[in-house]
Structures are given as C-alpha cells and as structure tokens.
Backbone atoms as SQL, in Angstrom:
CREATE TABLE atoms (id INTEGER PRIMARY KEY, chain TEXT, resi INTEGER, resn TEXT, atom TEXT, x REAL, y REAL, z REAL);
INSERT INTO atoms VALUES
  (1, 'A', 1, 'MET', 'N', 0.852, -1.170, 0.000),
  (2, 'A', 1, 'MET', 'CA', 0.000, 0.000, 0.000),
  (3, 'A', 1, 'MET', 'C', 0.900, 1.236, 0.000),
  (4, 'A', 2, 'LYS', 'N', 0.453, 2.243, -0.736),
  (5, 'A', 2, 'LYS', 'CA', 1.223, 3.477, -0.833),
  (6, 'A', 2, 'LYS', 'C', 1.170, 4.257, 0.476),
  (7, 'A', 3, 'LYS', 'N', 2.239, 5.015, 0.709),
  (8, 'A', 3, 'LYS', 'CA', 2.346, 5.781, 1.945),
  (9, 'A', 3, 'LYS', 'C', 1.196, 6.787, 2.068),
  (10, 'A', 4, 'LYS', 'N', 0.795, 7.408, 0.959),
  (11, 'A', 4, 'LYS', 'CA', -0.297, 8.391, 1.021),
  (12, 'A', 4, 'LYS', 'C', -1.620, 7.710, 1.372),
  (13, 'A', 5, 'ASP', 'N', -1.811, 6.462, 0.918),
  (14, 'A', 5, 'ASP', 'CA', -3.019, 5.714, 1.274),
  (15, 'A', 5, 'ASP', 'C', -3.031, 5.392, 2.770),
  (16, 'A', 6, 'VAL', 'N', -1.885, 4.988, 3.291),
  (17, 'A', 6, 'VAL', 'CA', -1.781, 4.672, 4.709),
  (18, 'A', 6, 'VAL', 'C', -2.080, 5.925, 5.538),
  (19, 'A', 7, 'GLU', 'N', -1.531, 7.050, 5.136),
  (20, 'A', 7, 'GLU', 'CA', -1.778, 8.305, 5.855),
  (21, 'A', 7, 'GLU', 'C', -3.256, 8.689, 5.791),
  (22, 'A', 8, 'PHE', 'N', -3.881, 8.464, 4.632),
  (23, 'A', 8, 'PHE', 'CA', -5.300, 8.761, 4.480),
  (24, 'A', 8, 'PHE', 'C', -6.117, 7.940, 5.479),
  (25, 'A', 9, 'PHE', 'N', -5.834, 6.642, 5.552),
  (26, 'A', 9, 'PHE', 'CA', -6.591, 5.768, 6.463),
  (27, 'A', 9, 'PHE', 'C', -6.289, 6.090, 7.924),
  (28, 'A', 10, 'LYS', 'N', -5.061, 6.467, 8.202),
  (29, 'A', 10, 'LYS', 'CA', -4.717, 6.841, 9.582),
  (30, 'A', 10, 'LYS', 'C', -5.525, 8.064, 10.013),
  (31, 'A', 11, 'GLU', 'N', -5.602, 9.054, 9.138),
  (32, 'A', 11, 'GLU', 'CA', -6.374, 10.260, 9.452),
  (33, 'A', 11, 'GLU', 'C', -7.866, 9.937, 9.558),
  (34, 'A', 12, 'LEU', 'N', -8.374, 9.143, 8.631),
  (35, 'A', 12, 'LEU', 'CA', -9.783, 8.751, 8.634),
  (36, 'A', 12, 'LEU', 'C', -10.146, 8.031, 9.933),
  (37, 'A', 13, 'LEU', 'N', -9.339, 7.071, 10.313),
  (38, 'A', 13, 'LEU', 'CA', -9.603, 6.288, 11.525),
  (39, 'A', 13, 'LEU', 'C', -9.440, 7.130, 12.788),
  (40, 'A', 14, 'THR', 'N', -8.454, 7.991, 12.808),
  (41, 'A', 14, 'THR', 'CA', -8.243, 8.862, 13.970),
  (42, 'A', 14, 'THR', 'C', -9.424, 9.805, 14.150),
  (43, 'A', 15, 'ASN', 'N', -9.905, 10.390, 13.060),
  (44, 'A', 15, 'ASN', 'CA', -11.057, 11.292, 13.138),
  (45, 'A', 15, 'ASN', 'C', -12.308, 10.557, 13.616),
  (46, 'A', 16, 'ARG', 'N', -12.513, 9.367, 13.097),
  (47, 'A', 16, 'ARG', 'CA', -13.685, 8.577, 13.496),
  (48, 'A', 16, 'ARG', 'C', -13.593, 8.190, 14.982),
  (49, 'A', 17, 'LEU', 'N', -12.396, 7.857, 15.426),
  (50, 'A', 17, 'LEU', 'CA', -12.197, 7.500, 16.829),
  (51, 'A', 17, 'LEU', 'C', -12.515, 8.692, 17.736),
  (52, 'A', 18, 'GLU', 'N', -12.024, 9.857, 17.380),
  (53, 'A', 18, 'GLU', 'CA', -12.298, 11.056, 18.174),
  (54, 'A', 18, 'GLU', 'C', -13.792, 11.354, 18.219),
  (55, 'A', 19, 'GLU', 'N', -14.464, 11.192, 17.095),
  (56, 'A', 19, 'GLU', 'CA', -15.906, 11.427, 17.018),
  (57, 'A', 19, 'GLU', 'C', -16.670, 10.469, 17.928),
  (58, 'A', 20, 'LEU', 'N', -16.304, 9.201, 17.888),
  (59, 'A', 20, 'LEU', 'CA', -16.976, 8.207, 18.726),
  (60, 'A', 20, 'LEU', 'C', -16.726, 8.453, 20.214),
  (61, 'A', 21, 'LEU', 'N', -15.506, 8.812, 20.556),
  (62, 'A', 21, 'LEU', 'CA', -15.200, 9.093, 21.961),
  (63, 'A', 21, 'LEU', 'C', -15.949, 10.318, 22.464),
  (64, 'A', 22, 'HIS', 'N', -16.094, 11.312, 21.612),
  (65, 'A', 22, 'HIS', 'CA', -16.848, 12.516, 21.980),
  (66, 'A', 22, 'HIS', 'C', -18.323, 12.171, 22.217),
  (67, 'A', 23, 'GLN', 'N', -18.892, 11.347, 21.338),
  (68, 'A', 23, 'GLN', 'CA', -20.284, 10.934, 21.498),
  (69, 'A', 23, 'GLN', 'C', -20.480, 10.131, 22.774),
  (70, 'A', 24, 'ALA', 'N', -19.509, 9.290, 23.098),
  (71, 'A', 24, 'ALA', 'CA', -19.599, 8.487, 24.325),
  (72, 'A', 24, 'ALA', 'C', -19.586, 9.392, 25.551),
  (73, 'A', 25, 'ASP', 'N', -18.754, 10.416, 25.524),
  (74, 'A', 25, 'ASP', 'CA', -18.715, 11.368, 26.641),
  (75, 'A', 25, 'ASP', 'C', -20.059, 12.068, 26.802),
  (76, 'A', 26, 'ASN', 'N', -20.657, 12.465, 25.680),
  (77, 'A', 26, 'ASN', 'CA', -21.958, 13.139, 25.733),
  (78, 'A', 26, 'ASN', 'C', -23.038, 12.221, 26.298),
  (79, 'A', 27, 'THR', 'N', -22.965, 10.948, 25.973),
  (80, 'A', 27, 'THR', 'CA', -23.946, 9.987, 26.479),
  (81, 'A', 27, 'THR', 'C', -23.827, 9.853, 27.988),
  (82, 'A', 28, 'VAL', 'N', -22.610, 9.753, 28.475),
  (83, 'A', 28, 'VAL', 'CA', -22.398, 9.627, 29.924),
  (84, 'A', 28, 'VAL', 'C', -22.939, 10.847, 30.645),
  (85, 'A', 29, 'VAL', 'N', -22.660, 12.034, 30.114),
  (86, 'A', 29, 'VAL', 'CA', -23.163, 13.269, 30.729),
  (87, 'A', 29, 'VAL', 'C', -24.685, 13.283, 30.700),
  (88, 'A', 30, 'GLY', 'N', -25.274, 12.900, 29.575),
  (89, 'A', 30, 'GLY', 'CA', -26.729, 12.884, 29.443),
  (90, 'A', 30, 'GLY', 'C', -27.401, 11.893, 30.363),
  (91, 'A', 31, 'MET', 'N', -26.743, 10.794, 30.649),
  (92, 'A', 31, 'MET', 'CA', -27.338, 9.770, 31.504),
  (93, 'A', 31, 'MET', 'C', -27.196, 10.101, 32.989),
  (94, 'A', 32, 'THR', 'N', -26.231, 10.950, 33.316),
  (95, 'A', 32, 'THR', 'CA', -26.036, 11.285, 34.725),
  (96, 'A', 32, 'THR', 'C', -26.760, 12.550, 35.138),
  (97, 'A', 33, 'ASP', 'N', -27.271, 13.300, 34.157),
  (98, 'A', 33, 'ASP', 'CA', -28.054, 14.492, 34.489),
  (99, 'A', 33, 'ASP', 'C', -29.333, 14.067, 35.189),
  (100, 'A', 34, 'PRO', 'N', -29.717, 14.797, 36.234),
  (101, 'A', 34, 'PRO', 'CA', -30.986, 14.445, 36.890),
  (102, 'A', 34, 'PRO', 'C', -32.150, 14.666, 35.930),
  (103, 'A', 35, 'LYS', 'N', -33.034, 13.707, 35.888),
  (104, 'A', 35, 'LYS', 'CA', -34.206, 13.794, 35.000),
  (105, 'A', 35, 'LYS', 'C', -35.438, 14.165, 35.815),
  (106, 'A', 36, 'GLU', 'N', -36.425, 14.583, 35.079),
  (107, 'A', 36, 'GLU', 'CA', -37.686, 14.924, 35.726),
  (108, 'A', 36, 'GLU', 'C', -38.319, 13.676, 36.333),
  (109, 'A', 37, 'ASN', 'N', -39.167, 13.921, 37.302),
  (110, 'A', 37, 'ASN', 'CA', -39.937, 12.827, 37.876),
  (111, 'A', 37, 'ASN', 'C', -41.235, 12.740, 37.087),
  (112, 'A', 38, 'PHE', 'N', -41.465, 11.623, 36.423),
  (113, 'A', 38, 'PHE', 'CA', -42.626, 11.478, 35.556),
  (114, 'A', 38, 'PHE', 'C', -43.794, 10.847, 36.324),
  (115, 'A', 39, 'PRO', 'N', -44.886, 11.581, 36.467),
  (116, 'A', 39, 'PRO', 'CA', -46.054, 11.002, 37.139),
  (117, 'A', 39, 'PRO', 'C', -46.746, 9.958, 36.246),
  (118, 'A', 40, 'ASP', 'N', -46.591, 10.083, 34.952),
  (119, 'A', 40, 'ASP', 'CA', -47.235, 9.150, 34.017),
  (120, 'A', 40, 'ASP', 'C', -46.282, 7.984, 33.728),
  (121, 'A', 41, 'PRO', 'N', -46.664, 6.767, 34.006),
  (122, 'A', 41, 'PRO', 'CA', -45.795, 5.612, 33.754),
  (123, 'A', 41, 'PRO', 'C', -45.412, 5.449, 32.284),
  (124, 'A', 42, 'THR', 'N', -46.279, 5.892, 31.399),
  (125, 'A', 42, 'THR', 'CA', -45.979, 5.780, 29.971),
  (126, 'A', 42, 'THR', 'C', -44.812, 6.678, 29.596),
  (127, 'A', 43, 'ASP', 'N', -44.780, 7.876, 30.153),
  (128, 'A', 43, 'ASP', 'CA', -43.664, 8.788, 29.886),
  (129, 'A', 43, 'ASP', 'C', -42.356, 8.208, 30.423),
  (130, 'A', 44, 'ARG', 'N', -42.421, 7.645, 31.589),
  (131, 'A', 44, 'ARG', 'CA', -41.236, 7.030, 32.206),
  (132, 'A', 44, 'ARG', 'C', -40.763, 5.840, 31.363),
  (133, 'A', 45, 'ALA', 'N', -41.693, 5.036, 30.899),
  (134, 'A', 45, 'ALA', 'CA', -41.351, 3.880, 30.063),
  (135, 'A', 45, 'ALA', 'C', -40.713, 4.332, 28.754),
  (136, 'A', 46, 'SER', 'N', -41.217, 5.409, 28.200),
  (137, 'A', 46, 'SER', 'CA', -40.657, 5.950, 26.962),
  (138, 'A', 46, 'SER', 'C', -39.215, 6.406, 27.182),
  (139, 'A', 47, 'LEU', 'N', -38.970, 7.087, 28.295),
  (140, 'A', 47, 'LEU', 'CA', -37.609, 7.520, 28.629),
  (141, 'A', 47, 'LEU', 'C', -36.685, 6.317, 28.788),
  (142, 'A', 48, 'GLU', 'N', -37.144, 5.288, 29.479),
  (143, 'A', 48, 'GLU', 'CA', -36.328, 4.092, 29.684),
  (144, 'A', 48, 'GLU', 'C', -36.044, 3.376, 28.368),
  (145, 'A', 49, 'ALA', 'N', -37.020, 3.321, 27.488),
  (146, 'A', 49, 'ALA', 'CA', -36.816, 2.689, 26.174),
  (147, 'A', 49, 'ALA', 'C', -35.774, 3.466, 25.372),
  (148, 'A', 50, 'ASP', 'N', -35.857, 4.788, 25.420),
  (149, 'A', 50, 'ASP', 'CA', -34.869, 5.621, 24.723),
  (150, 'A', 50, 'ASP', 'C', -33.467, 5.401, 25.288),
  (151, 'A', 51, 'ARG', 'N', -33.369, 5.316, 26.600),
  (152, 'A', 51, 'ARG', 'CA', -32.071, 5.077, 27.239),
  (153, 'A', 51, 'ARG', 'C', -31.499, 3.723, 26.849),
  (154, 'A', 52, 'ASN', 'N', -32.336, 2.702, 26.861),
  (155, 'A', 52, 'ASN', 'CA', -31.875, 1.362, 26.479),
  (156, 'A', 52, 'ASN', 'C', -31.389, 1.338, 25.038),
  (157, 'A', 53, 'PHE', 'N', -32.118, 2.017, 24.174),
  (158, 'A', 53, 'PHE', 'CA', -31.729, 2.093, 22.767),
  (159, 'A', 53, 'PHE', 'C', -30.373, 2.784, 22.640),
  (160, 'A', 54, 'MET', 'N', -30.202, 3.881, 23.361),
  (161, 'A', 54, 'MET', 'CA', -28.941, 4.623, 23.321),
  (162, 'A', 54, 'MET', 'C', -27.788, 3.775, 23.855),
  (163, 'A', 55, 'LEU', 'N', -28.033, 3.017, 24.892),
  (164, 'A', 55, 'LEU', 'CA', -26.986, 2.156, 25.438),
  (165, 'A', 55, 'LEU', 'C', -26.586, 1.050, 24.458),
  (166, 'A', 56, 'ARG', 'N', -27.549, 0.512, 23.725),
  (167, 'A', 56, 'ARG', 'CA', -27.223, -0.500, 22.710),
  (168, 'A', 56, 'ARG', 'C', -26.358, 0.097, 21.612),
  (169, 'A', 57, 'ILE', 'N', -26.693, 1.312, 21.200),
  (170, 'A', 57, 'ILE', 'CA', -25.892, 1.993, 20.179),
  (171, 'A', 57, 'ILE', 'C', -24.479, 2.215, 20.694),
  (172, 'A', 58, 'ARG', 'N', -24.364, 2.688, 21.911),
  (173, 'A', 58, 'ARG', 'CA', -23.039, 2.955, 22.486),
  (174, 'A', 58, 'ARG', 'C', -22.244, 1.663, 22.655),
  (175, 'A', 59, 'ASP', 'N', -22.902, 0.558, 22.950),
  (176, 'A', 59, 'ASP', 'CA', -22.211, -0.721, 23.054),
  (177, 'A', 59, 'ASP', 'C', -21.603, -1.102, 21.708),
  (178, 'A', 60, 'ARG', 'N', -22.371, -0.930, 20.656),
  (179, 'A', 60, 'ARG', 'CA', -21.845, -1.207, 19.309),
  (180, 'A', 60, 'ARG', 'C', -20.686, -0.281, 18.977),
  (181, 'A', 61, 'GLU', 'N', -20.835, 0.983, 19.361),
  (182, 'A', 61, 'GLU', 'CA', -19.763, 1.936, 19.101),
  (183, 'A', 61, 'GLU', 'C', -18.518, 1.592, 19.905),
  (184, 'A', 62, 'SER', 'N', -18.696, 1.059, 21.097),
  (185, 'A', 62, 'SER', 'CA', -17.561, 0.631, 21.915),
  (186, 'A', 62, 'SER', 'C', -16.770, -0.463, 21.203),
  (187, 'A', 63, 'LYS', 'N', -17.487, -1.391, 20.610),
  (188, 'A', 63, 'LYS', 'CA', -16.824, -2.456, 19.847),
  (189, 'A', 63, 'LYS', 'C', -16.101, -1.881, 18.633),
  (190, 'A', 64, 'LEU', 'N', -16.715, -0.889, 17.993),
  (191, 'A', 64, 'LEU', 'CA', -16.077, -0.243, 16.843),
  (192, 'A', 64, 'LEU', 'C', -14.824, 0.514, 17.270),
  (193, 'A', 65, 'ILE', 'N', -14.861, 1.138, 18.438),
  (194, 'A', 65, 'ILE', 'CA', -13.687, 1.858, 18.954),
  (195, 'A', 65, 'ILE', 'C', -12.514, 0.881, 19.101),
  (196, 'A', 66, 'LYS', 'N', -12.771, -0.299, 19.622),
  (197, 'A', 66, 'LYS', 'CA', -11.712, -1.302, 19.764),
  (198, 'A', 66, 'LYS', 'C', -11.143, -1.693, 18.401),
  (199, 'A', 67, 'LYS', 'N', -12.032, -1.861, 17.428),
  (200, 'A', 67, 'LYS', 'CA', -11.575, -2.227, 16.084),
  (201, 'A', 67, 'LYS', 'C', -10.750, -1.106, 15.466),
  (202, 'A', 68, 'ILE', 'N', -11.159, 0.136, 15.694),
  (203, 'A', 68, 'ILE', 'CA', -10.412, 1.268, 15.156),
  (204, 'A', 68, 'ILE', 'C', -9.027, 1.337, 15.794),
  (205, 'A', 69, 'LYS', 'N', -8.964, 1.142, 17.104),
  (206, 'A', 69, 'LYS', 'CA', -7.662, 1.155, 17.785),
  (207, 'A', 69, 'LYS', 'C', -6.763, 0.043, 17.256),
  (208, 'A', 70, 'ASN', 'N', -7.334, -1.129, 17.016),
  (209, 'A', 70, 'ASN', 'CA', -6.552, -2.230, 16.441),
  (210, 'A', 70, 'ASN', 'C', -6.055, -1.881, 15.040),
  (211, 'A', 71, 'ALA', 'N', -6.905, -1.234, 14.240),
  (212, 'A', 71, 'ALA', 'CA', -6.505, -0.832, 12.892),
  (213, 'A', 71, 'ALA', 'C', -5.372, 0.190, 12.954),
  (214, 'A', 72, 'LEU', 'N', -5.460, 1.138, 13.888),
  (215, 'A', 72, 'LEU', 'CA', -4.392, 2.128, 14.052),
  (216, 'A', 72, 'LEU', 'C', -3.087, 1.446, 14.494),
  (217, 'A', 73, 'ASP', 'N', -3.200, 0.422, 15.331),
  (218, 'A', 73, 'ASP', 'CA', -2.011, -0.346, 15.722),
  (219, 'A', 73, 'ASP', 'C', -1.401, -1.051, 14.509),
  (220, 'A', 74, 'ARG', 'N', -2.265, -1.600, 13.643),
  (221, 'A', 74, 'ARG', 'CA', -1.764, -2.266, 12.430),
  (222, 'A', 74, 'ARG', 'C', -1.084, -1.268, 11.505),
  (223, 'A', 75, 'ILE', 'N', -1.588, -0.034, 11.468),
  (224, 'A', 75, 'ILE', 'CA', -0.932, 0.999, 10.664),
  (225, 'A', 75, 'ILE', 'C', 0.466, 1.248, 11.217),
  (226, 'A', 76, 'GLU', 'N', 0.567, 1.354, 12.531),
  (227, 'A', 76, 'GLU', 'CA', 1.865, 1.628, 13.166),
  (228, 'A', 76, 'GLU', 'C', 2.866, 0.490, 12.959),
  (229, 'A', 77, 'ASN', 'N', 2.391, -0.759, 12.981),
  (230, 'A', 77, 'ASN', 'CA', 3.350, -1.862, 12.831),
  (231, 'A', 77, 'ASN', 'C', 3.481, -2.360, 11.391),
  (232, 'A', 78, 'GLY', 'N', 2.809, -1.670, 10.463),
  (233, 'A', 78, 'GLY', 'CA', 2.999, -1.972, 9.042),
  (234, 'A', 78, 'GLY', 'C', 2.203, -3.136, 8.494),
  (235, 'A', 79, 'THR', 'N', 1.189, -3.594, 9.228),
  (236, 'A', 79, 'THR', 'CA', 0.393, -4.714, 8.740),
  (237, 'A', 79, 'THR', 'C', -1.000, -4.298, 8.272),
  (238, 'A', 80, 'PHE', 'N', -1.283, -3.007, 8.276),
  (239, 'A', 80, 'PHE', 'CA', -2.589, -2.532, 7.830),
  (240, 'A', 80, 'PHE', 'C', -2.733, -2.795, 6.335),
  (241, 'A', 81, 'GLY', 'N', -3.899, -3.298, 5.946),
  (242, 'A', 81, 'GLY', 'CA', -4.167, -3.555, 4.533),
  (243, 'A', 81, 'GLY', 'C', -3.693, -4.913, 4.068),
  (244, 'A', 82, 'ILE', 'N', -3.237, -5.738, 5.009),
  (245, 'A', 82, 'ILE', 'CA', -2.797, -7.090, 4.675),
  (246, 'A', 82, 'ILE', 'C', -3.749, -8.068, 5.354),
  (247, 'A', 83, 'CYS', 'N', -4.281, -8.991, 4.574),
  (248, 'A', 83, 'CYS', 'CA', -5.243, -9.970, 5.096),
  (249, 'A', 83, 'CYS', 'C', -4.573, -10.854, 6.144),
  (250, 'A', 84, 'GLU', 'N', -5.206, -10.951, 7.305),
  (251, 'A', 84, 'GLU', 'CA', -4.632, -11.775, 8.376),
  (252, 'A', 84, 'GLU', 'C', -4.793, -13.268, 8.118),
  (253, 'A', 85, 'THR', 'N', -5.625, -13.630, 7.155),
  (254, 'A', 85, 'THR', 'CA', -5.844, -15.041, 6.855),
  (255, 'A', 85, 'THR', 'C', -4.897, -15.548, 5.774),
  (256, 'A', 86, 'CYS', 'N', -4.847, -14.845, 4.640),
  (257, 'A', 86, 'CYS', 'CA', -4.043, -15.332, 3.515),
  (258, 'A', 86, 'CYS', 'C', -2.750, -14.539, 3.293),
  (259, 'A', 87, 'GLY', 'N', -2.643, -13.362, 3.899),
  (260, 'A', 87, 'GLY', 'CA', -1.428, -12.568, 3.763),
  (261, 'A', 87, 'GLY', 'C', -1.372, -11.696, 2.523),
  (262, 'A', 88, 'GLU', 'N', -2.432, -11.727, 1.721),
  (263, 'A', 88, 'GLU', 'CA', -2.480, -10.896, 0.521),
  (264, 'A', 88, 'GLU', 'C', -2.942, -9.484, 0.873),
  (265, 'A', 89, 'ASP', 'N', -2.693, -8.546, -0.048),
  (266, 'A', 89, 'ASP', 'CA', -3.168, -7.174, 0.162),
  (267, 'A', 89, 'ASP', 'C', -4.687, -7.124, 0.080),
  (268, 'A', 90, 'ILE', 'N', -5.280, -6.320, 0.952),
  (269, 'A', 90, 'ILE', 'CA', -6.728, -6.084, 0.913),
  (270, 'A', 90, 'ILE', 'C', -6.978, -4.972, -0.093),
  (271, 'A', 91, 'ASP', 'N', -7.948, -5.188, -0.970),
  (272, 'A', 91, 'ASP', 'CA', -8.280, -4.207, -2.001),
  (273, 'A', 91, 'ASP', 'C', -8.637, -2.862, -1.371),
  (274, 'A', 92, 'ILE', 'N', -8.175, -1.798, -1.984),
  (275, 'A', 92, 'ILE', 'CA', -8.398, -0.447, -1.454),
  (276, 'A', 92, 'ILE', 'C', -9.890, -0.122, -1.396),
  (277, 'A', 93, 'LYS', 'N', -10.675, -0.662, -2.324),
  (278, 'A', 93, 'LYS', 'CA', -12.123, -0.422, -2.308),
  (279, 'A', 93, 'LYS', 'C', -12.745, -1.034, -1.050),
  (280, 'A', 94, 'ARG', 'N', -12.268, -2.195, -0.662),
  (281, 'A', 94, 'ARG', 'CA', -12.771, -2.829, 0.564),
  (282, 'A', 94, 'ARG', 'C', -12.383, -2.003, 1.778),
  (283, 'A', 95, 'LEU', 'N', -11.165, -1.513, 1.801),
  (284, 'A', 95, 'LEU', 'CA', -10.721, -0.693, 2.920),
  (285, 'A', 95, 'LEU', 'C', -11.503, 0.625, 2.990),
  (286, 'A', 96, 'MET', 'N', -11.879, 1.154, 1.851),
  (287, 'A', 96, 'MET', 'CA', -12.687, 2.379, 1.843),
  (288, 'A', 96, 'MET', 'C', -14.069, 2.101, 2.437),
  (289, 'A', 97, 'ALA', 'N', -14.611, 0.937, 2.124),
  (290, 'A', 97, 'ALA', 'CA', -15.935, 0.581, 2.635),
  (291, 'A', 97, 'ALA', 'C', -15.884, 0.207, 4.109),
  (292, 'A', 98, 'ARG', 'N', -14.823, -0.459, 4.516),
  (293, 'A', 98, 'ARG', 'CA', -14.687, -0.933, 5.906),
  (294, 'A', 98, 'ARG', 'C', -13.223, -0.839, 6.313),
  (295, 'A', 99, 'PRO', 'N', -12.787, 0.339, 6.759),
  (296, 'A', 99, 'PRO', 'CA', -11.365, 0.540, 7.062),
  (297, 'A', 99, 'PRO', 'C', -10.828, -0.307, 8.218),
  (298, 'A', 100, 'VAL', 'N', -11.709, -0.870, 9.045),
  (299, 'A', 100, 'VAL', 'CA', -11.239, -1.671, 10.180),
  (300, 'A', 100, 'VAL', 'C', -11.106, -3.154, 9.832),
  (301, 'A', 101, 'THR', 'N', -11.360, -3.514, 8.594),
  (302, 'A', 101, 'THR', 'CA', -11.339, -4.919, 8.202),
  (303, 'A', 101, 'THR', 'C', -9.948, -5.521, 8.347),
  (304, 'A', 102, 'THR', 'N', -9.924, -6.810, 8.628),
  (305, 'A', 102, 'THR', 'CA', -8.651, -7.519, 8.758),
  (306, 'A', 102, 'THR', 'C', -8.516, -8.625, 7.715),
  (307, 'A', 103, 'GLN', 'N', -9.548, -8.763, 6.872),
  (308, 'A', 103, 'GLN', 'CA', -9.526, -9.824, 5.872),
  (309, 'A', 103, 'GLN', 'C', -9.889, -9.278, 4.494),
  (310, 'A', 104, 'CYS', 'N', -9.312, -9.905, 3.471),
  (311, 'A', 104, 'CYS', 'CA', -9.701, -9.576, 2.102),
  (312, 'A', 104, 'CYS', 'C', -11.114, -10.117, 1.866),
  (313, 'A', 105, 'ILE', 'N', -11.722, -9.684, 0.795),
  (314, 'A', 105, 'ILE', 'CA', -13.116, -10.052, 0.532),
  (315, 'A', 105, 'ILE', 'C', -13.262, -11.565, 0.323),
  (316, 'A', 106, 'ASP', 'N', -12.275, -12.195, -0.318),
  (317, 'A', 106, 'ASP', 'CA', -12.370, -13.639, -0.557),
  (318, 'A', 106, 'ASP', 'C', -12.350, -14.420, 0.748),
  (319, 'A', 107, 'CYS', 'N', -11.428, -14.082, 1.638),
  (320, 'A', 107, 'CYS', 'CA', -11.333, -14.796, 2.919),
  (321, 'A', 107, 'CYS', 'C', -12.553, -14.526, 3.786),
  (322, 'A', 108, 'LYS', 'N', -13.044, -13.298, 3.775),
  (323, 'A', 108, 'LYS', 'CA', -14.220, -12.970, 4.580),
  (324, 'A', 108, 'LYS', 'C', -15.449, -13.701, 4.052),
  (325, 'A', 109, 'THR', 'N', -15.587, -13.785, 2.730),
  (326, 'A', 109, 'THR', 'CA', -16.705, -14.500, 2.114),
  (327, 'A', 109, 'THR', 'C', -16.668, -15.980, 2.502),
  (328, 'A', 110, 'LYS', 'N', -15.472, -16.574, 2.448),
  (329, 'A', 110, 'LYS', 'CA', -15.328, -17.982, 2.831),
  (330, 'A', 110, 'LYS', 'C', -15.670, -18.182, 4.310),
  (331, 'A', 111, 'GLU', 'N', -15.207, -17.262, 5.151),
  (332, 'A', 111, 'GLU', 'CA', -15.489, -17.362, 6.588),
  (333, 'A', 111, 'GLU', 'C', -16.991, -17.270, 6.863),
  (334, 'A', 112, 'GLU', 'N', -17.662, -16.347, 6.199),
  (335, 'A', 112, 'GLU', 'CA', -19.099, -16.192, 6.395),
  (336, 'A', 112, 'GLU', 'C', -19.868, -17.400, 5.890),
  (337, 'A', 113, 'ALA', 'N', -19.427, -17.976, 4.767),
  (338, 'A', 113, 'ALA', 'CA', -20.080, -19.175, 4.246),
  (339, 'A', 113, 'ALA', 'C', -19.899, -20.343, 5.220),
  (340, 'A', 114, 'GLN', 'N', -18.734, -20.448, 5.809),
  (341, 'A', 114, 'GLN', 'CA', -18.477, -21.516, 6.773),
  (342, 'A', 114, 'GLN', 'C', -19.333, -21.303, 8.038),
  (343, 'A', 115, 'GLU', 'N', -19.431, -20.057, 8.511),
  (344, 'A', 115, 'GLU', 'CA', -20.269, -19.774, 9.675),
  (345, 'A', 115, 'GLU', 'C', -21.733, -20.105, 9.401),
  (346, 'A', 116, 'LYS', 'N', -22.179, -19.771, 8.188),
  (347, 'A', 116, 'LYS', 'CA', -23.557, -20.067, 7.818),
  (348, 'A', 116, 'LYS', 'C', -23.801, -21.574, 7.771),
  (349, 'A', 117, 'ALA', 'N', -22.846, -22.293, 7.239),
  (350, 'A', 117, 'ALA', 'CA', -22.981, -23.746, 7.141),
  (351, 'A', 117, 'ALA', 'C', -22.997, -24.402, 8.531),
  (352, 'A', 118, 'LEU', 'N', -22.240, -23.820, 9.460),
  (353, 'A', 118, 'LEU', 'CA', -22.172, -24.362, 10.813),
  (354, 'A', 118, 'LEU', 'C', -23.289, -23.822, 11.717),
  (355, 'A', 119, 'GLY', 'N', -24.011, -22.832, 11.200),
  (356, 'A', 119, 'GLY', 'CA', -25.098, -22.246, 11.984),
  (357, 'A', 119, 'GLY', 'C', -24.634, -21.330, 13.094),
  (358, 'A', 120, 'ILE', 'N', -23.490, -20.709, 12.900),
  (359, 'A', 120, 'ILE', 'CA', -22.927, -19.810, 13.928),
  (360, 'A', 120, 'ILE', 'C', -23.506, -18.425, 13.797);
C-alpha cells in the first residue's frame, strides 16, 4: 500500500475515533443528568426505552472503537491492509468501505459461508 493511502486511512480512523469518543462522553453526561420525575408511567417507560436504545448503540460503538484502535495499531506496525488469513493485500475499495477490516473479501466470504454452514 502506498504511503499516502496509509496516511489517508490513519487520518480517517483517527477522526472517526475522536468522534466516537466525543459521542460516548456526551452519552455519559446525558445519563447522569438528573431527570424529571414522571407522574405518568408511559412517559417514564418511553424515557427508559430511549435510554436502552442509546446504550445498545453505544455498546456497538464501543466495539467499533476497539476495532479502530486495532486498525491504528496495524498501521503503526505496518500490517494494515494485509489480510490476516491469507497474507495478501486487501483491495483499497474494501478498505474504503470498511477501514477496520482484517480480511480480504475472498477470505471474509469464505469465513461467512463456513459460519452459515455451521449455523454460527
């Protein structure tokens, strides 16, 4: 992979990481703010449903943060853009679509087919 491509992905991943961390901070602040006391149980249930939904989103984002950090580590050690399964270069189009990927499209397709066959 070209040095300019690596720098592009490093900047892209760093910006996305900062954005996710900022959103996580806002969620924590929003959840710790004292809320109104709702006399109507329906209003309270609606608030709780919204909170649960937000927590599920943040959980997914937490997993993405870990993947982004791993991708940044791979950039630093020179293994970014190399498939961890077959050792071939990952196509730049795939990296543009999913910069945190660790597998080329062929290996990922085979892995997904195997998972489907095993019912995982």
